[in-house]
N, C-alpha and C positions, 0 to 999 in steps of 0.2 A: 144731304142729308142721311139720304138710303145709303149713299157710295160709304160715308164712313160707318155707318151702324154695320154693315157687313161686311167690309175690312176690319172690324174690332171684334165681332162675331168672330170671325174666321181665325184673326191671328192668336184669339183665348185658346179655341180650338185645336192650331195647329201646336200652341206652347203646350196645353195638355195631351198631345201625341208625343210628345216628347219628352218631357220630363215624367210626368206618369208610372212606365215602366222601370225608368231608373231608381222610384222609391221602391218597389214593388221588388227589388235586389235585395236590400234587407228583408233579413228574413225575424223569425217570431225567435229562435232559437239568439240570435246574436245580440239581443236587445237585452239589456239587463229589468228583469222585472220585479219589482219592489213590493213587497209587503203592507197593502195599505190598513192598519190597524181597524179593528171593529168596536166605534163606538155607540154607546147605549142613549140614545135621544129621547130625552126625555121633556115632559110639557113646564114641571115645577121644579125645582131645587136651584141650587146657587148658580149650574149650568143650561137650567131650562129653558125652553125656548120664551115660555111667558114672560120669564123675569127679563132675559137680553131685551123682550121687546119693552119689558114699560121702564127699563133703565134709559133706553134708548131715546125713549115717549120723554121722562122725566128730564133728562140731558135737552132737551130740543127746546120744550118749553122754559126752560131755566134763560136757556139759551136766545130766545126769542124775548122773553122776559125782561132781561137785561139790556135786548136791541131796545125795546118799545120806552125803556128809562132815559136812555141816551137820544134816544129821539124826541122824547117829550121835555128832556133839558133843552135839547137845539131847539125845539119849537118856542118853549119858555123865555130861554135867550131871544130870540130874532123875533119874538112879536113884538118889540119898540113900545111898551105901553097898553098896545090896543089890549082892553078888556074882554072881547071874545077870544081873539088866539089865546092869552093866558088861563082863561076859564079852561080851553080846550085841553091847552099844555098841562094842566093839574088832574085834568080827567083821564089822559091818556097815561100821568105817571101815577096815579092813586091806582087805576086798574093792571095798570103794570106789575104794581107793589102787591097788589091782592091776588093777581094772578099768581105771582113766585112765590107768595105766603101760603096759597093754597095746597103746590104742588108738594115744598118743602112739608106741610105740614102732612100732606096725605100721607109720603113716604113713611117719615116718622111714625104716623099711628099702624100702617100696617108692621113697618118691622118691631114696634112696639108690642101690637097682638101676635107677630107669630113669634117673636122671641120670648113671649108669655103662656102660649099655647104650648111652647115646645115644636115647632114643624122646623125640619131639616138642626136639629140637636142644638137648636139655641142660635142658630145664623139668622134667621130672619128668612121671610121672600129676597130681598132686596140684602144681599152679602158686601158690607161695607170690605174691601180690598185697600 
């Protein structure tokens, strides 16, 4: 085992010694330099970090809610009339729908309040695209 490890390390060192000087032939003057536009990083606003993070969180909550609704339907169908399994499936469905409703109402409330107050010229903290 030690022989293979030594051989592997020596081959990496050998290949590095051969190919690294070839990469240094390219000089900085030969490479095209592109100007990277400077963008302002903001916390709030339509393109702010907080806005994007909250939109991601909202989308994940909605996707999870839909997955749990599908799982509850599958559990209900496969319960075979067992009252305990049926009750558990209906509870999962109820909690999933309550979670989706809370997420949608929270986003709607934030959009309503920020639009009413006039944050971001009426676009709200979660702009609709």
